[in-house]
Structure formats: C-alpha cells, structure tokens
N, C-alpha and C positions, 0 to 999 in steps of 0.2 A: 334556751330560756329567753324570755323577753324582759328587758330592763325598762322600767317606766320611771320618768323623772318629772315631778311637779314642783316647779320653782315659784314660790310665793314671795311676797315682799319681805317677810321675816324669816321663814323657814323653807327649806327645800326637803321634800319627802321623796324617797326613792323606794321602788318596789320591784321585786323579782318574781316573775310569774313562770310557773311550770304548767303550761296549758292554761286553764282557767283558774288555777289555784295560786294564790300569792304565798310564796314559801319563805320570803325574807323581806324585811323592810328596814329602812334607816331614816332618821330625821337629823338634818344638819342645819346650821344657820346659813342664811342666804347672804353672800358677800358680793356686791356688785363689782368689786375690784379684783376678784380672782381671775387669773388668766386661764386660757385653755389648758396650758401645761399644768398649772396648779390643780385644776379640776380633774385632770387625768390622773394625777398622783393620788388625789383624794378618792376617786373611784376605785383605783387599784387597791388602796388600803382597805376600803370597806369590803369589796367583793373578794379580795384575797383571803378573807377570813371564812368565806362560805365553803363548806365541804363539797358542794356540787359543782363548783367552778374551779378552773385551773389557776396556776400561779401567775401566768402571764395575763396582762391586760387584754380583755376581749375573749379569753378562753371560756367557752360555754355560753356566750351571749350570741343569740341568733337574731335578735331584733332589738330596736330601741325606739321608744316613743316619748316625746318631750313636749310639755307645755310650760310657758313661762309668762308671768306678769311683769318681769323685769327685762326690758329689751337688751341691756348690755350682757346679762347672763345668757340669754338665748343666743346671742351672737357668739359668745365664747363656747357654748355647748355645741353649736353648729361646727365650730372648728375642731372640737374634740371628736365628734363623729367622723369628720373628714380625715383627720390625721391619725387617730388611734383606732378607729373602728371602720376603716375604709371599705371593708368587704361585708359589713353588716348593714342590712336594710334599716334605715332610720326615718321615722315620721316625726316632723316638727309641726306642731299645730299652729297654723297661721292661715291667712286668707288663701282660699283655693284648695284646702284640705277637705276631703269628703267626710262629713260627720253623720249625715242622715237626719239631722235635726234642722228644719227651717228656722230662721231667725227673724222674728217679727219685730224688728227695731227700726227706728228712723235711720240709724246708721249702724248696720251690723258690725262694722269693723271696730266700733267703740267697745264692744262687749269683750270682757276678759276671756282669754282662751280657757282658763280653768272653769269658768261658769258655764261655757258651752259644753265642755267635757263632762261636767257634773250632770247637765241635762241629758246628755247621751246615756250615761249610766243609769240615771233615774228612769228613763223611758224603758231601757232594757230590763231593769230589775223589778220595777213596780208599775210601769205603765203610766198613763196620764188620766186625769189631771194630777199634778203634783207640785209641791213647793219644796225646794232644796234650801236648807239653811246651813250656810258654811261659816263656821266660827274660826276666822283667821285674823289677819291684821285688821281688816274690816269684817263686820258681820254682814254677809250678803244673803238676800232672799231672792231666789230665782223661780219664776213661774213656768210650768210646763203644761201646755193645753192637753185636752183629751185626745187630740190628734198627734201628740208628740212634738209640738212646736215650742220653740223657746219664745214665750210671750212677753218677757220683760222682767223687771225685778226692782229690788230695793237695796240701797247701800246705806249702812249705818256704821258709826264708829265701833271698832272692835273692843273686846273686853280689856286686852292689855293696854290699848291706847287710852281707854277711859281711866284705868288705874294710874297710868303715868300722868295723865292730865290732872287728876286730883292731887297727886303728889307735888306736881310743879306749881299749880295755880293756887292750891290751898295753903295759906301761910302756916297753919298749925297741923297740916296733914302731911303724910309721908307715903312712900310707896309701900304697899303691903303684899303679903303672900296671898296668892289666889287660892282661897280655901273656903269651904262652906262653914259659916259661923254656927255657934251652938243654938241660936234662935234668931227669929226675924228681928226682934227688938234687941239691938246690940247693947251689951253692958259696958263696953269701952269703945274707944275711937276706932281701933282696928276692926272689931267685930261689927261696928256700925257701918264701916266702909265695905267690909266683906258682904254684909247683908244687902247693901245698896247695889253692889255689883251682881251678886248671884240672883237675888229675887227681882232686881230691876231688869236684868237682861231676860230672865224667864218671862216676866210680864211683857217685855217688848216682843219677844218671840211669839207669845200667844196672841197679842193684839194685832201684830202685823200679819201673821199667817191667817188669822180669822178673816181679816179684811181681804187679803189676797184670794182666799178660797171662795169668798162670796163673789168676787169679780170673775174668777175663773169659770164658775158654774153658771153664772147669770141668775136672774130673778126666779127662774123656774127650776133651778138645779138644787142639789143638796150639798152644802159645803163639806159634809162628812165624807163625801166621795173623794175628796182631795187628800192624797197621801203626803204627809209632811215628813221629810227626811232630813236628819241632822248629820253633818259631817264636819271635819276640821278638828284641829288639835285641842281646842278648848270646849268642844261640845260636851264632854262629860261634866263640866261645871254646872250646866243647867238641865241636863237630861232628867234628873229626878224631880225637878221643880216645874217644868213646863207640862201643861195639860194637853198641848196640841201636837207634840212630836210623836209620830207613829213609829218611825224606824230610825235606827242609828247605824250608819254604815261608814266606819272610819276610813275605809279605803275607796270611797266613791270615785274620787278623781283618778286614782290609779286604775280602777276598773274601767272607767271611761277611756283612759289612754289605751288600754289593751283593746277595747272595742274599736277605737278609731284606727289603731295600727292594723287590725285585721281587715278593716274596710278599705284601707289604702294600699297595703303592701302589694296586693295583686296588680295594682295599676302602675307600680314603679318599674 
C-alpha cells in the first residue's frame, strides 16, 4: 500500500491507497515542534488500527509520498522515512521532483508543493483548463491551462483565519461555530457572523473563479469550459452556496501525491 501525507499549516491529512483506491484516511493537527520519533509513534498508532496493515511500523507500506508547506515538519518526516521506513521507496515533493506539470511562474520555487500537487491531480482527473479552490488555512485558487500547465493563482485569507480575526479584533464579537445560518439575514450576532462567512466566501469564490476563467480562455474562449474544483477540509461550508464550483474532490492532494509517486518511483 501507498502512504500519502499532506502537511498543511493547520492540519496534516494522511491517506492510504490500495492501487488507485483510497482505503483509509486520517486528519491530525500540524505541530511544527514534533520530532521524527514522535511522528513515528503517531503513525504507528494510526496505522496499527487498520486491518490491512501489520502491527509493526512499516508493515504493509510499500511506498510513501509526502508534500509539506511547513519546512520543519518536512525535515522531520524525511528523518522518519530514513530511520523507520528505510527499505520503502519515499518521494518527498520538492524542487527536482518530476510532476509532469510545467510551472509558469516568475519563481517556480515559490509555489507551495500542495498547490502543484493539486494541479497534477486536476489535470489527471478533469483536464484543463481548470481552477482548483483549496479551502485550507488560506483559500487558494490555482489556474491550470488547457495544456496542463500551472498558470498561477490567487491567495486569500482562509475561513478559519477570518473567523478568528473577527473574534480578536471585534470588541463585541467572539469566535463562533462554523455553521450555515438559518437565513442570509441574521437574527442575532452569531447568525450574522455565520452568514458573512458562508455567503461572503461563496461570493468570493464565484467572483474570483469567474475572473480567472475569463483570463484562462482569453477573449475568444468560453469561460464555461473551465472546470472549477473544490478541495480542502472547509470546502463543504460553501459547496451548496457557490454557483461556480463544478466538482468536489476532498482527496485531490492525496490523489496528486499518488500520481507523483508513480511518476518518480521508477527513477529512484
């Protein structure tokens, strides 16, 4: 089986693939202070519960693919693969890794590994042109051209960051539960804030993706030809309210990691 690990700023998502099928997944908090040994114990605890894997760390794992937006965690995971999975092929997404997606950026090294991985999966699953909207710590919008190139993107504050900022900066406001309110017009402060978050972000998604689609296809193209794909843990918050999202793939990054692993393992 292939173990895929997507380390984000707030959460780390792990997926276990049997061929092309994801058979198990876990979500844990990202802690930049965890050591390699602590991460190994955590992995053993999670995977030890799966019936298709053995009791010993590494039993049943035939490959590992990792991407991380947190350099310190990537460093420790590199040590985990060396010390505890020494005989298992491991692909860590960093400069030099073959993705199959050309990066049309002023400085390609600036682009987060997860965003490139999302583009890889988007091209494989839906083709181009496409826009990937990833609802994480930040809400990112990534453009994929008709030729399967990473064309650039947009970065906006994420849903949780916005909620926290309202609670911290608003003298009479507080942190609220992320939930859909009864109506757009809130009848109390909590519902008013929930409405601002849910419908405000849905409007942001629609506005940004419409503009990106027009740029991707040019003046002679049809923006409706652009597939808008939502992913990330908070995507369900706006799925029912956005008119522009065409597809929801919660495991887009993990699928991309599987694809990149397959494209690189033969070269190792």
